N, C-alpha and C positions, 0 to 999 in steps of 0.2 A: 504492498499499500503505500509506504513511504520508502524512498531508497535515496542513500547519500552516496555520493562519488568522488572521491578525491577532493573532498571540501577544506578549504584551508582561510584561516582567519589570523590577522595580525594585528595589534594596535602597536604601532612604531616599531621597537625591537622586540617585541614581545608576541612570540610566535606562538598561539593559543591552540588551534586547529592547524595541524601538519599534513592534512592528507585523509581524512576520517572517509572511509567506506563502510557502510552500515545498510541494512535491509530489516524493514519493521513490517512482519506480516500482517495483513488485515485480520480483526478480530484476536488478536493475540495481545499478551502484556511483555512488553519489554523494560528492562529494568537497566539503567545505564549506572554504573558505579565506577568510584574513582577517588582519590584524595581532593580535598579542598584546593581549588584554584587550577585543577586540571582542565577545565573548559566546558565542564558539563552545562552549566547554565548557556552558554555561548551555543553551545549546540543545539540547544532547545530554542533559542531565540532566533537563531539562524532559520530552523526549520520554519517557524512563524513569521518570518520576514521582519522581526523586529531588528534584526542585525543582519547586513548582507555580508556574505562570504567573498573574501577577494579573489576565489576562484573554486571552480569544481562545481556540482551541479545537484539540487535537492528536488526530486519530484515526487509528486501527491497523485496517485492513479497514474503514472506515467506522463503529468504534465509539470511544468517546471514552476514551482511555488512562487517564483518572482513575475510571473506572468497572468493575465487574464482578470478576472473580477476580484479585487482585494474582499469586498465586503463578504461575496459567497464562500469564497476561499476559508475566511476566518470563522465563518457560520458553523462550519463542519468539527470545528474546535471547542472542548470545552478543558479548564484550567484552573487547578486548584493550586493555588500559590504558597509559597514557602511564608509561615506566619499568619495565613489564611487570609489578610490583606483585606478586609472588609472597611466599608465605608463607615465611618465613624457617626456620621450625621445622618444616616439614614437606619430605621429601623430595621429589625432582620429580614422581615418578609420582603422589603423594597431590594435588600442586599442581593438575596436568594432570585429575585424576579427583575435583576437590573437590565439583561440584555432582553426580556421578554416585553420592557416598556421601551424600547427603542429600534429605531430602524424600520422599513418597510413591513417587518411582520409586526407591529408594536400591536401588544394584547390589549384590551379593555383592563383598568385597574382590578376590577372584580375578578376577572378570571385569571391575571396575572397572581393574585393573591392567593386564588385558590389552587394554582400549581405550585406556588410557594410553598404552601403548608402541607402540601401533599409529600413533597420533597423532603422539606423537615422532617414528617413523620417516617420517611424512609431510611434517613441517617439516623433516627432513635430519639428526635426532638419532638415535643406535644406542642399543639399548637398554641399554647400560650407564651411560647417564646417569641412568636410571629411578631408582636409589637414591643418587644424588647430593643433595647441598643446593645452594640455589641459589647460595650464597657461592662455591661451588668453581666455578661456571660464568662464562663470559665476558659480556659485556654483550649481545654477540649472541645467545650461546646461551641466555639470559635470557627474550631478546626472542621467540626461537622457542618456549620453553616457554609463554609467556604465549599464543602463537598458538595453541598444541595444545590448552591449556585453553580458548581461546575457542570452538574447534570440537569440541571432547570430547562435547558433547550435541548433535551435529548440528542447531544452531540454523536458524531461518529468517532471521533478521536477525543481521548481524554489526556492532557498530559499533567504529571503530577510533579509539582517541585518539592523534594524534600518534606512529604506528608507529615512525618513524625517528629520534626523539629521542636524540641521545647516541651514535647509532652512526656509525663511518666511511663514507664513500661506498659502499666495495665494500659493507660490509654492509648498508647502506640499500638499495642496489640487488638483496641476496639477499630481504630482505624483502618489498620490494616485489614482486618476483617471485611470491614464495611466495603473499602476499597475492591476487594478482590470479589465480594458479591456481586456489587453493581456493576462491575465490568463484565461478568458473565452474565448476569440478568438482561443488561442492554447489547450483548453481542458487541461492544465496543472495542475500539483498538487503543490500547493504553501504552504512553511512555513514562516512566518516573525516573527521576534522578535523584538517588539517594547515596548515602556512606552508611546506613544503617542496616546491618546485614540481617536484623531480624523482619525487617520490610521485604529485602529482598527475596527471601522465602517463601514470605507468605503471599506476595504479590508476583511475582517472577513466573512467567512461562521460559523467556528467555534473557539471558544476561549479556552485557557487553562492558568491558572494563576499558574506560580511557584512560591513557597514560603518554604524558608526554606528547599530546596532539594526535595519537591515532589511538585505533581502537586495537588493543594489546590481547584480547581475548573475546570471543563470543561464543555461545553455545548456551543448550538447554539447561535450566538452573540445577537439572539434577546431574549434569555432568562437572558442575563447578567443583565440588570438592576432590573430584579423581583426578582433574587437570594437573598435567605435571609443570604448568607455566608457574615460574618462580615469582612472577609480579603479583600474580591472580593469589597465590597462595598465601603470600606475605599479607595482602590484603584482607584477605577474607579472614585471615586469624590474627589479624592485628598484631602481627611481630614488628617490633623493633629493627631487627636485623634482616636485611635481604637487600635487593637490588633496590628500591625504593628509598632513597636518601629522606631522613624525617628532616622537617625544616626546625631549626633549633633559634 
């Protein structure tokens, strides 16, 4: 569904992506792993068109993502941002229904609110949360609201940016389970970027490790532990010693 071929991106002398090749199959869940600062977010932003690669190609269903109707392209995506990224000035239901109330397919307020409440229920929040403001919610509840917003418009493709950052282990497990359930139910294509190995094992069908600007290893999540790749082995086991140098 999404194909990246020799994608490169530099910022001055900082060569972030050095020739990324990756294929994301439709209906599958791909998790991109790698250390902080390895370019995972730049890779995601490049697919969305928020960052333009210096060279290489990115296609969606065989079509270059930099060409064609931009609004129609973005309408196919949902996004769960790191930290939820909710609008503080809007009540929860308007956060969830944000896309539904804009653009050519704008829904009436009553209908948008009903959809928002339905999506809140799907992520385990009761209707009384709809009229609260984000500041009144815990971190875990805010993350659920962000997930409800990501799925509100029934997107074909959902991106998850560090979905469990800042959450305790129990809430992280809840969010991981919700993501997996929702992706399967919707038949969506999912891409997650994370360094949380519990998320990787809970969410992924396939895993790709980004290191030094290239995909160091990719394969089914079940093959990860048996891999003889020293970079992957060091990362997934959190070892200080190995080919990946720790930044001190």
